N, C-alpha and C positions, 0 to 999 in steps of 0.2 A: 774724638777727643779723649784724653786720658783723665783720670780722676782729679788730678791737680788742676788741669785746665778747666774742668767742670766747676770745681769749687771757686777758682779765681773769677770765672766769668759770671756765675750766677749767685754766689753766696758770700763773697767777700765784700763787706761794707764797713763804713766807719762805725765805731761803737756809739751807742746811745747813752751809756752809763759811765759815770766817773769811777764806778766800782770795778770796771773791767780794765785791768792793767795790760793783759795779753789776751787777744781773742783768737780768731781763726788764723791758721798759718804756722802754728808751732805744734809741739808734741802734746801740749795741753793748754788749757786756759788758766790764766792767773787772775783771781778775783779777790777783791778786798772784802773783809767782813765788817759787820756793823756791831760794835760792842754792846749796844743796848737792845739788840734785836735777835730773834731766832730766825734761822734759815729754814724754809719749807721747800722740799724737793719732791717733784711729782714726775711720773713718766707714763706714757701710753703708746701703744703700737696700733697702727692701722694696716690691715692686711687685705689685699685684693681678694674678693670673693667671700670674705668674712665680714669686713666692716664697710666695704664700698663695692659698687659695681664697676666693671671695666669701662663703662661709658661716662663715668663722672668726669667733669672738666678738671684739668690740672689746677686751675685757679681755685676752684671750690675745695679740692683736696688739700692744697697748700694752706688755705684758711682753716679747714677743719682739723688738720694735723696739729696745728698750734692751739686752736680754740679749745679742744677737749682737755688739753693740759692746763690752759689758763682757767678753765672752769673748775678744775680740781683746786688750783690755788685760790680761786674765789671762795670755794667752800670752806677753805681753811682760814679765810680772812686775810690772805696774804696780798702784798703788793708785788706784782710780777717784776722781774729784773732781767733775767737772762734765760737762754734756752740753748740746747744742743739738738742737732738733727742728724739722724742716721737714715740714709737713703739706700735702699736696695732696688736697682733698676734693671729691667730686662734689656733696655737699650738706652743710650744717651742721646735722646732726641732734643735738639736745641729748642725747638718751638715749645715742646712740652715743658722743659725745664724753665724756660723764660716765664711761661704762664703760671707754673707752680710757684716760682719764687715771688711773682707779683702777688699772688694770693696770700702767701705766707707773710711777706714783709708788709703788706698793707695793714694786716692785723697787728703784726709786731710793732710797727711804727706807731700805730694808734694807741697801743698799750705800753709803749716805752720799754720794749723788750729787745735786748741785743742778742743776736745769734753769735755764740762764742766758740762753737766747734761742732764736731760730729764725725761722721764717717760715710763713705760711699762704697758700694760694692755692686757686683753684677749678679742678678738672680731674679726670682719672681718678685713683682712689685710689692714692697711693704715699706712703711715709714715708722720710725720711732723718734719721738720728741721727748726730751727730758727738760723740765723747766724749774727754775728756782725763783723764790720770792721771799719777802721779809714780813715779819709781824713783830710788834713790840714784844719783848721778852715775856713769856708766860701767857700771852693772849691769843694763841692760835685756837681757832674753832675746831673742835673734834666731834666725833660721833658719840662720844662716851658720856656727855654731860646732861642729857635730857632727864627730866624729873617728872614724876607723877603729877598730872594737872597742867603741865606745860601745854600751851596752844601750839598747834601744828600749822605752819604757813608754807605756801609755795609762791614763788615769783612767776610773773608772766602768765602764760597759759600752758596747759599740759595736753599731751596726746597729738600735737600737730606733726611732729617728726615721724611718729609711728604711722599716722595716717598718710603722710607724704610717702613713706616707704611702700605702703599698700598701693598708692597710685602709680608710682614708677615701676612697681613690680607687676602691674596688671598688663592686660593684652595691648593697651594703647601706649603704656609707658610714658616716656618723656615727650613723645610727639604731641600728646594732648595736654599733659599736665606740667610741662617743663617750666612754665612761668607762674605756677600756682604758689600762693604764699606758704602753704603748708609744706610744699616741696622745698621751698627756700629755707624753711626752718630745719629741714633735714640736712641740706647741703651746707648751710652757713650758720651754725649755732652761734649765739652771742653770749660769751662768758660774762657773768654778772659780777665783775670785779669790784666796782664801787659799792655794790650792795654788800658783798662779803666783808669788806673793810668796815662798813658802817655798822654791821651786825656784831662786831667784836664785843662791845659793852652790853649788848642786849640779849643775844641768843645764848642758849645753853648747849646747843648742838646744831650741826649743819651737815648737809651732804649735797652733792650735785646729782641731778637726775639723769643718769646715763643708762641704767638697766631697767627703768620703770619706777613709777612713783611708789607703788606698794612694796616692791622688792627693796628699793633703796631706803624707804622708811623703816622697813624691817631690820635693815642693817643697823640703823640708829637705835632701834628699840632693844635689840639683842646686846649691842655694845654698851648700852646704858643700864646694864644690870638685869636684863631680861624683862623689860617693860613691854607694853603693847601700845598700839596706836589705833584710835577710833577715827575713821574718816566718814564725814557726812557727804554722801554722793551729790546732793543738790548744791553743795558749795564748791565743787570742783570747777576751776576756771577754764572754760572752753572758748576757743577763738571763734569769732564770727565767721571766718573763712572755713573752719572745720564744720560749723553748723550749717553752712550752705551745702555741704556735701554729704553729711550724715545727720541722723537724728541724735538728740542728746542721749537717748537710750543706747544707740549704737556706739556712741563715742565713749561712754563711761568705761567699758572694759579696755578700750584702746588707751585711754588716759591713765588707767591704773597699771596696765601691764606692758605698755609700749615703752621703748627706751629712746635715747638720743635727743631728749628735750634740752638737756644741759641747763635747766633752770635750777634754782636752789630750793631745797626743802629744809626748813629750819624750825627749831623749837624755841618758844619764848614764854617766860612766866607771864601769867595774865596781867600783872600790873604794868607790863610794858606795851600793852596793846595800843594805847594812844600814840606812843612813840613810833611804833611800826606804821601806823596810819600816816603819821606825818612824814616818815621816811619815804614811804611809797609816793606821796605827793611830791616830795623834794626831788626824787629820782625820776619822776614821771614813769613809774613802773608799777603795775598792779601787784600788790602783796596781799594774798587772799588767805584768810584763816579757814582751814578745811577740816579741823577736828582737834583732838586733844589726846595727850599721852595718858596711859592707863596702866594700872598694875596687873591687868590680865594679859599674859603674853600673847603675841600674835597680832595680826592686822585685822581689824574689824570694820565692817561697812554698815552704815545706817542708811537705808534707802527711803523711798517715798512713804512706805508703810510705817516707818519708824522702828521696824524690827532690826535688831543687831545680828549680823551674820559674819562668820569668819571668812576672810578672803583666802582662798586656797590655790589660786592660780599663781604661776610664777612669772618673774621678769626674765630678762635676757641672762643666759648663763652659758659660758663655754663648756663643752664636753669633749672628752677624749675617749677613744675606744679602749676597752680594758685589754 
């Protein structure tokens, strides 16, 4: 099949948004603007061998390609609206494309996202999604607003995806661990869209956890004028499934340094603590206070002994040869 047949067969669908005047099928999408809102645009690429293994299911890959972008929108407090998809494929396998599109559109439909365009090409497998969403004017959550004394929160549990990666990378791989919950967290992250929107009047800063809790919190600390963050290790929320596989002591470095959780880490003034507790109950989502922002630069850990030590390990970072 050629590229136009591929697009028509697997990716042309009715629009889900009144804001899309022209979608797939033309030289460009035509989108209406919202006069009282700001547009937030995010983009992410997934490359085979870098972001996923070759044995990942196409449905999981379709889900994740969109989910990592919706997670960025969630961190900005945005309401998702539309997305574009660039597909580079080694072959145009109909079964693969059908399953990929099912994974992509099942999440898109649930989050009211319209696919408005993109591109296809032949080459090594990689996918790039660009997504747009809306926030009331001037209310986007950024990394730059944290203040000394703010409480640090994370949603859900941390470290599951990194542990899942350890399991599928091991000698038994998916044959033993394919149905494990932590592997599911790696394959199908859940973007915290409703949480991000609810945090707009409460949080001073937010970020999604893609590169690891400590590394991502450090981004917030630096962007907020060179602050630091103090994390209390015994407050880190770890899942029951992870604790069945590793001890808490083994999981702490995984939770701090592992990536791909796509939970939200956010900073909140202490006076909003009660509202955050109520929000977690309303969303049926654990929101755990793990520490506090500080004037001393860096990320600091307080362990069982109560001693404060600087965290010096890194999160995920792409490197190129010089």
